[in-house]
C-alpha positions as CSV (number, residue, x, y, z in Angstrom):
1,M,10.8,-21.5,-31.6
2,M,11.7,-19.1,-28.7
3,V,10.3,-15.5,-28.4
4,A,12.7,-12.9,-29.1
5,V,15.0,-11.2,-26.2
6,C,12.5,-8.3,-25.6
7,A,12.7,-4.6,-25.4
8,A,12.5,-1.6,-23.1
9,Q,12.0,2.1,-23.1
10,T,14.4,3.9,-21.0
11,T,12.3,7.0,-19.9
12,G,9.6,7.7,-17.5
13,T,5.9,7.5,-18.4
14,S,4.5,9.6,-21.2
15,G,1.1,10.9,-21.5
16,N,-0.2,8.5,-23.9
17,Q,1.1,5.5,-22.2
18,P,-1.0,3.3,-19.9
19,A,0.2,3.0,-16.4
20,A,2.5,-0.2,-16.1
21,T,2.0,-2.7,-13.3
22,T,4.5,-2.9,-10.5
23,L,6.1,-6.2,-10.6
24,K,5.6,-7.5,-7.1
25,A,6.2,-11.0,-5.9
26,G,3.2,-12.8,-4.9
27,S,0.9,-10.6,-7.1
28,A,-1.4,-12.5,-9.7
29,Q,0.9,-11.5,-12.3
30,V,4.2,-12.3,-10.9
31,G,5.6,-15.9,-10.1
32,S,6.6,-16.5,-6.6
33,P,10.5,-15.9,-6.4
34,S,11.0,-18.6,-3.8
35,G,8.6,-21.1,-5.3
36,S,10.2,-21.0,-8.9
37,S,12.4,-23.8,-9.9
38,A,13.3,-21.9,-13.0
39,Q,14.5,-18.9,-10.9
40,Q,16.2,-21.2,-8.3
41,N,18.3,-22.8,-11.5
42,A,19.0,-19.3,-12.7
43,A,20.2,-17.9,-9.4
44,S,22.7,-20.6,-9.4
45,G,24.1,-19.3,-12.6
46,D,25.2,-16.3,-10.9
47,Q,27.9,-18.4,-9.2
48,S,28.8,-20.4,-12.2
49,S,29.5,-19.8,-16.2
50,S,27.3,-22.8,-17.2
51,F,23.7,-23.0,-16.3
52,R,20.4,-23.9,-18.1
53,I,17.0,-22.2,-18.2
54,V,14.1,-24.0,-20.1
55,R,11.4,-21.4,-21.4
56,N,8.0,-22.2,-22.9
57,V,7.6,-21.1,-26.5
58,N,5.5,-18.1,-25.5
59,E,7.9,-16.8,-22.7
60,V,10.0,-13.7,-23.2
61,N,13.6,-13.7,-22.0
62,L,14.3,-9.8,-21.3
63,I,18.0,-8.6,-20.7
64,F,18.3,-5.2,-19.5
65,T,20.8,-2.6,-17.9
66,V,20.0,-0.3,-15.0
67,T,22.5,2.8,-14.6
68,N,22.6,6.0,-12.7
69,R,23.1,9.3,-14.4
70,H,26.9,8.6,-14.6
71,G,26.4,5.6,-16.4
72,E,27.4,3.3,-13.5
73,F,25.6,-0.2,-13.1
74,I,23.0,-0.1,-10.3
75,P,23.1,-3.8,-8.8
76,N,20.8,-5.6,-6.2
77,L,17.8,-4.3,-7.4
78,R,14.7,-6.5,-6.8
79,L,11.7,-7.5,-9.0
80,S,9.4,-5.1,-7.1
81,D,11.5,-2.2,-8.2
82,F,10.5,-2.2,-11.8
83,A,7.1,-1.8,-13.7
84,L,6.4,-3.4,-17.1
85,L,3.9,-3.6,-20.0
86,D,4.1,-6.0,-23.0
87,D,2.0,-4.7,-26.0
88,Q,0.6,-2.3,-23.4
89,K,-0.4,-5.2,-21.3
90,A,0.9,-6.3,-17.8
91,P,2.7,-9.6,-18.2
92,E,0.5,-12.6,-17.3
93,R,3.2,-14.0,-15.1
94,V,6.9,-13.4,-14.3
95,T,8.7,-16.9,-13.9
96,S,12.2,-15.5,-13.2
97,F,14.2,-12.5,-12.2
98,M,17.9,-12.3,-11.4
99,Q,20.9,-10.0,-11.6
100,Q,23.2,-12.1,-14.1
101,T,26.8,-11.6,-14.9
102,N,27.7,-15.0,-16.7
103,L,25.4,-15.5,-19.8
104,P,27.3,-16.7,-23.0
105,L,28.3,-13.9,-25.2
106,R,27.7,-13.6,-28.9
107,V,29.6,-10.4,-29.8
108,G,30.3,-8.9,-33.5
109,L,33.1,-6.5,-33.9
110,V,32.1,-4.4,-36.8
111,I,35.1,-1.8,-38.0
112,D,34.8,1.1,-40.1
113,T,37.8,0.8,-42.8
114,S,36.7,3.7,-45.0
115,T,38.9,6.3,-46.1
116,S,37.6,8.8,-43.6
117,I,39.1,6.9,-40.5
118,R,42.4,5.9,-42.3
119,Q,44.5,8.2,-39.9
120,R,43.5,6.4,-36.7
121,F,43.1,3.0,-38.0
122,D,46.0,1.3,-36.4
123,F,45.0,2.6,-33.2
124,E,41.4,1.3,-33.6
125,K,42.7,-2.1,-34.6
126,Q,45.0,-2.3,-31.3
127,S,42.1,-1.3,-29.1
128,A,39.7,-3.7,-30.8
129,T,42.1,-6.7,-30.2
130,Q,42.3,-5.6,-26.4
131,F,38.7,-5.6,-26.1
132,L,38.5,-9.1,-27.4
133,L,41.2,-10.3,-25.2
134,Q,39.2,-8.6,-22.2
135,V,35.8,-9.7,-23.0
136,L,36.0,-13.6,-24.0
137,R,36.3,-15.4,-20.7
138,S,35.0,-18.5,-21.1
139,K,34.6,-21.4,-23.8
140,A,31.0,-20.7,-24.0
141,D,31.7,-17.2,-25.4
142,R,32.1,-16.5,-29.2
143,A,32.8,-13.5,-31.6
144,F,33.6,-12.6,-35.2
145,V,35.4,-9.9,-37.1
146,M,33.8,-7.7,-39.9
147,G,35.2,-4.6,-41.5
148,F,33.1,-2.3,-43.9
149,D,33.8,0.3,-46.2
150,S,31.5,0.5,-49.4
151,T,30.7,-3.4,-48.6
152,P,31.0,-5.5,-45.3
153,T,33.8,-8.1,-45.4
154,L,33.9,-10.8,-42.8
155,T,37.6,-11.5,-41.9
156,Q,36.9,-13.7,-39.1
157,D,33.8,-16.1,-38.4
158,W,32.4,-17.3,-35.2
159,T,35.2,-18.3,-32.8
160,N,36.4,-18.4,-29.2
161,N,40.1,-18.3,-30.5
162,V,41.5,-14.9,-29.6
163,D,44.5,-15.4,-31.7
164,A,42.3,-16.0,-34.8
165,L,40.2,-13.1,-34.1
166,E,43.3,-10.8,-33.8
167,T,44.4,-12.2,-37.0
168,G,40.9,-11.2,-38.5
169,V,41.4,-7.6,-37.1
170,N,44.7,-7.4,-38.6
171,K,43.6,-8.4,-42.0
172,L,41.4,-5.3,-42.1
173,R,42.6,-2.9,-44.8
174,S,41.4,0.9,-45.0
175,G,39.8,2.5,-48.0
176,G,36.5,3.3,-49.8
177,S,33.2,4.7,-48.8
178,T,31.2,4.1,-45.6
179,A,28.0,1.6,-45.7
180,L,27.5,1.5,-42.1
181,Y,23.9,0.7,-42.2
182,D,24.5,-2.2,-44.8
183,A,27.2,-3.6,-42.5
184,V,24.9,-3.5,-39.2
185,Y,22.0,-5.3,-41.3
186,S,24.4,-7.8,-42.7
187,A,26.1,-8.6,-39.2
188,C,22.6,-9.1,-37.6
189,R,21.0,-10.9,-40.7
190,D,23.8,-13.3,-41.8
191,K,25.7,-13.8,-38.3
192,Q,23.6,-13.2,-35.1
193,L,20.3,-14.3,-36.8
194,S,21.8,-17.3,-38.2
195,E,23.7,-18.4,-35.2
196,T,22.5,-21.6,-34.0
197,R,20.0,-21.4,-31.1
198,G,19.6,-23.4,-28.2
199,Q,17.4,-23.5,-24.9
200,E,19.9,-21.2,-22.9
201,P,19.7,-17.5,-23.2
202,V,22.9,-15.9,-24.7
203,R,23.8,-12.0,-24.9
204,R,23.9,-10.8,-28.3
205,A,25.7,-7.7,-29.1
206,I,27.7,-5.9,-31.9
207,V,30.3,-3.4,-31.1
208,V,30.6,-0.7,-33.9
209,I,33.6,1.6,-34.2
210,S,32.9,4.1,-36.7
211,D,32.3,7.9,-37.4
212,G,28.7,7.2,-38.5
213,N,29.1,9.0,-41.6
214,D,27.2,6.8,-44.0
215,N,27.3,7.6,-47.7
216,Q,26.9,4.4,-49.4
217,S,24.4,2.1,-47.9
218,R,21.4,0.4,-50.0
219,V,19.3,-0.1,-46.9
220,Y,18.0,2.5,-44.5
221,I,18.9,3.0,-40.8
222,D,15.2,2.0,-39.6
223,E,15.7,-1.2,-41.8
224,A,19.2,-1.9,-39.8
225,I,17.4,-1.3,-36.8
226,K,14.5,-3.7,-37.4
227,M,17.0,-6.5,-38.4
228,C,18.9,-6.0,-35.0
229,Q,15.3,-6.4,-33.4
230,R,14.8,-9.6,-35.3
231,A,18.2,-10.9,-34.5
232,E,17.8,-9.8,-30.7
233,T,21.1,-8.0,-30.7
234,I,22.1,-5.0,-28.8
235,I,24.3,-2.5,-30.6
236,Y,27.2,-0.6,-28.8
237,A,28.8,2.1,-30.7
238,I,32.2,3.9,-30.3
239,S,32.4,7.0,-32.3
240,T,35.7,8.1,-33.9
241,N,34.4,11.5,-34.4
242,W,37.1,13.5,-32.1
243,T,36.0,17.0,-33.1
244,P,34.2,19.1,-30.4
245,S,31.0,19.1,-32.3
246,R,28.5,16.3,-32.8
247,G,27.4,15.6,-36.4
248,R,25.0,13.6,-38.4
249,G,27.2,10.5,-38.1
250,D,27.1,10.7,-34.1
251,D,23.3,11.0,-34.3
252,S,23.1,7.9,-36.5
253,L,25.2,5.8,-34.0
254,K,23.1,7.1,-31.0
255,K,19.9,6.2,-32.6
256,L,21.3,2.5,-33.4
257,A,22.5,2.1,-30.1
258,E,19.2,3.5,-28.1
259,A,16.8,1.7,-30.4
260,T,18.4,-1.8,-29.6
261,G,19.0,-1.2,-26.1
262,G,22.8,-0.3,-26.2
263,R,24.7,2.8,-25.9
264,A,26.8,4.9,-27.9
265,F,30.3,6.4,-26.7
266,F,31.6,9.6,-28.1
267,P,35.5,9.7,-26.7
268,P,37.0,12.9,-27.1
269,S,40.6,11.4,-28.1
270,M,41.9,8.1,-29.7
271,E,43.4,7.2,-26.1
272,D,40.0,7.7,-24.6
273,M,38.5,4.9,-27.0
274,V,39.7,2.2,-24.4
275,N,37.5,3.5,-21.8
276,G,34.6,3.0,-24.1
277,F,35.7,-0.7,-24.9
278,N,36.1,-0.9,-20.9
279,S,32.5,0.1,-20.3
280,I,30.8,-2.2,-23.0
281,S,33.0,-5.3,-21.4
282,E,31.8,-4.4,-18.0
283,E,28.0,-3.9,-19.2
284,L,28.0,-7.0,-20.8
285,R,28.8,-8.9,-17.7
286,S,26.5,-6.7,-15.5
287,Q,22.8,-6.9,-16.5
288,Y,19.3,-8.2,-15.2
289,L,17.4,-11.1,-16.7
290,L,13.7,-11.2,-16.5
291,T,11.8,-14.1,-17.9
292,Y,7.6,-13.7,-18.3
293,T,4.7,-14.7,-20.2
294,P,3.0,-12.1,-22.1
295,A,-0.7,-11.5,-21.8
296,D,-2.8,-12.1,-25.0
297,F,0.3,-13.4,-26.7
298,K,0.0,-14.4,-30.5
299,T,2.3,-16.0,-32.6
300,D,1.6,-13.7,-35.5
301,G,4.9,-12.3,-36.5
302,A,4.0,-9.0,-35.2
303,F,6.1,-6.6,-33.5
304,R,5.3,-6.0,-29.7
305,T,6.4,-3.1,-27.7
306,I,7.7,-3.0,-24.2
307,Y,7.6,-0.5,-21.6
308,L,9.8,-1.1,-18.8
309,Y,10.9,1.4,-16.2
310,C,12.6,1.4,-12.6
311,L,10.2,3.0,-9.9
312,D,13.4,4.9,-8.6
313,R,13.6,7.7,-11.0
314,R,17.4,8.3,-10.3
315,Y,17.8,5.1,-12.3
316,Q,17.7,4.6,-16.0
317,V,16.5,1.5,-17.7
318,R,18.1,0.6,-21.0
319,A,17.1,-2.2,-23.4
320,K,15.4,-2.6,-27.0
321,K,12.1,-0.9,-27.7
322,G,10.3,-4.3,-28.7
323,Y,10.5,-7.9,-30.0
324,F,9.2,-9.8,-33.2
325,A,6.8,-12.6,-31.9
326,P,7.5,-15.8,-34.0
327,R,4.9,-16.7,-36.7
328,E,3.0,-19.7,-36.4
């Protein structure tokens, strides 16, 4: 069993946080970039949509994004630009590091169909369909479509057939209450977590379109976040609240996204929703991949925190806040 895709904090060092070790090539804790066959194989994947990385069971595969204060992706950073702690300890060894833009995608589109979004429902479906056309670029990519009101409803299972996905979007009908947390929980547990896993890393994400005003869920938001972390899935949220003030629903969307290493978008109008989809599409193809062996790793099923930051504090690192170790 592979270790979960791991997590990272996005802020600077806190007062209670141990000093993270800078990741420098040639140090006792970092594998040599030029000498690692895994990294050489991975680097070739930058030029091709198909590649293979074989990892030991205790290796962590960390995918993260680095942006400036405008949210623009920062390319061409090196391993030595980062500092990392896993469970408050420096990693035992880093085996590969690269800027990766071609990992296979596993994307779930989760759309709020409750009564509260009825007036803008048709535009949301059009934008979602355009996003799927844009983001699915290879036969290795897969997506599913799920709508939710008081309960989640899967209208199209995993496929790379864009026509089938468009049909799934068009099957959605509006009405009912809003059970956002149940939908996120179900999408991660039943779709992302159950998806067959191989040796190659994939990029797992769920795109939520909602005003975030949950009034029906049986699970709490923290339970939904834990399930996302178990399923190694990033949440991207696009708010459909276009009022000038931010409400509780927007706070919920932001919490889901930040806890899983994603991002929440708050477009000021329906037309600007497209910009949010474009940003998500670009980010899914523009992230870093770091593989390392944790120190004192135990297969005990415990949650292990990750602290990762860029030494250049003009830049923000965004990824999940932790991962669950496999249980023996």
